[in-house]
C-alpha positions, -999 to 999 in steps of 0.1 A, spaced: 3 -3 -2 14 34 -7 3 63 15 -11 92 0 -10 130 6 -40 159 5 -38 186 -24 -55 215 -12 -82 216 -36 -87 181 -17 -79 154 -46 -60 125 -29 -23 114 -41 4 83 -39 31 99 -19 55 78 -42 50 82 -87 65 73 -117 82 97 -129 89 93 -169 116 114 -181 141 100 -213 115 72 -215 99 63 -247 132 73 -262 144 43 -275 117 24 -292 133 -9 -291 119 -4 -252 88 5 -256 67 -27 -242 93 -30 -214 88 5 -204 57 -3 -207 52 -29 -183 77 -3 -163 46 18 -160 15 -4 -156 33 -29 -130 40 9 -107 -5 17 -121 -9 -19 -103 16 -12 -71 -8 20 -61 23 43 -78 -9 57 -98 13 97 -104 22 98 -139 44 126 -143 55 131 -176 55 167 -199 52 182 -238 96 191 -233 102 145 -220 113 134 -260 91 159 -278 66 142 -269 79 108 -271 71 98 -239 32 110 -240 34 93 -262 46 63 -244 21 70 -212 -13 83 -233 1 37 -244 3 22 -209 -26 38 -189 -48 40 -218 -61 -2 -202 -67 23 -166 -71 52 -177 -96 63 -150 -70 46 -117 -35 71 -130 -44 105 -117 -14 125 -144 4 157 -140 18 166 -179 40 198 -182 42 232 -209 68 245 -220 74 283 -209 79 295 -247 50 281 -249 27 292 -220 4 323 -230 -29 327 -229 -33 318 -259 -4 287 -264 -10 269 -230 -45 263 -245 -35 244 -279 -3 228 -259 -26 208 -233 -46 206 -265 -15 190 -285 -8 167 -253 -38 158 -257 -37 143 -283 -7 125 -284 -25 110 -251 -48 101 -262 -81 111 -231 -98 134 -222 -79 153 -193 -50 159 -173 -53 158 -134 -30 179 -131 -12 203 -153 18 223 -144 42 256 -158 70 230 -163 97 262 -153 91 303 -149 94 320 -189 93 345 -210 44 346 -207 34 368 -176 21 340 -153 -13 355 -148 -22 348 -185 -4 311 -178 -29 308 -147 -59 327 -175 -49 293 -195 -45 268 -168 -81 286 -152 -98 288 -185 -84 249 -192 -99 241 -157 -134 255 -166 -135 232 -198 -130 200 -186 -93 192 -195 -75 196 -168 -87 190 -134 -61 217 -118 -29 232 -118 5 240 -109 38 248 -110 70 234 -114 109 249 -106 99 276 -88 119 290 -57 103 312 -25 104 347 -48 90 336 -75 61 312 -63 52 342 -36 51 360 -68 25 338 -82 -8 357 -88 -30 329 -69 -15 298 -55 -7 267 -72 -15 230 -59 20 218 -69 56 231 -73 76 201 -86 111 205 -73 146 189 -74 150 174 -37 173 148 -26 195 147 4 223 164 -24 197 188 -30 183 199 4 189 239 -9 146 241 -3 144 232 36 155 267 42 129 288 32 107 273 -2 94 239 17 78 264 47 66 289 24 45 255 5 41 249 40 21 277 50 -18 289 54 -48 273 46 -42 265 13 -8 247 10 21 238 -25 18 205 -25 59 197 -29 68 170 -63 103 154 -55 120 148 -88 157 127 -91 147 118 -61 179 89 -59 200 124 -86 200 101 -117 221 79 -101 250 96 -87 243 89 -49 241 54 -52 279 47 -42 275 70 -9 291 48 22 269 66 47 241 56 28 254 27 14 258 20 57 220 31 58 207 8 38 223 -24 49 207 -13 78 176 -22 62 184 -46 35 176 -25 14 191 -4 -20 206 28 -11 180 40 -43 154 25 -16 164 45 8 168 78 -8 124 71 -14 116 64 14 141 99 30 129 124 1 83 110 13 99 108 52 80 134 63 43 121 47 33 157 24 62 157 -4 54 135 -30 89 115 -46 85 108 -85 115 86 -97 122 69 -133 115 28 -129 118 20 -170 116 -20 -161 89 -38 -144 118 -51 -117 126 -16 -108 97 -7 -108 87 -31 -82 118 -17 -60 111 13 -57 76 5 -45 91 -13 -18 109 19 -8 71 39 2 77 4 31 110 19 42 97 36 80 139 55 88 148 61 122 159 85 142 200 81 132 196 68 98 179 100 101 209 119 118 235 102 98 221 113 73 222 149 81 259 142 89 269 129 54 244 162 37 241 188 58 209 211 58 207 244 45 218 272 74 212 301 48 185 307 16 200 289 -18 191 292 -54 165 267 -66 188 240 -83 176 230 -115 183 195 -138 
């Protein structure tokens, strides 16, 4: 069972989903990657994240095929490129993505990062798409604390880079997300830092204590608070099953202290990092 958290609008979503950056790029792996996504859905990882940028639509195409027989079980997240995010451009981009995905709705539509168009225009388009039933809700991605504060309306989600080696958001951005009666849910991409932390000796020792992999420890760390959603990518069924198992791990105070010593929490503001 994958734990859930609630968005500000009350929608319940799993704290562990599936990322799809670089999925769909190799036609020879298409069947395997579709099987991986479906395995994750069956394991409770029903939040699927994609973007029009990923493979210029190749990820959306694969995701659409993978979720087609399970669409009502899936919470689908997609993202519009900033250069497309004028009012009319956002609406057109959404329609293109819906066509590629082969679905009639996107559950959560994000602005991929701050861009050249006024955010008021983008949000107007998002609200129009909500009214038309083409998206369920909207959010942002890669927005730092000042950029979140400058938004004319409150997004449901801010998707950011977050893992033990990228803890800057803990100083000011995550507290900003959690404040007020309408909190912003944090969605953490690259919780495994694209594999660069898998040989770290401290993480290896924590993993040994739990008879788990370092990747599973990193996922468990990302979702430890219960209100952060992690979206690791997995392109094989074995990998996605291992990710799902990470939701069962509970890191001890000693585990967290060791990780804190190896990757200290920030003591001052840091610019938001992006991959």
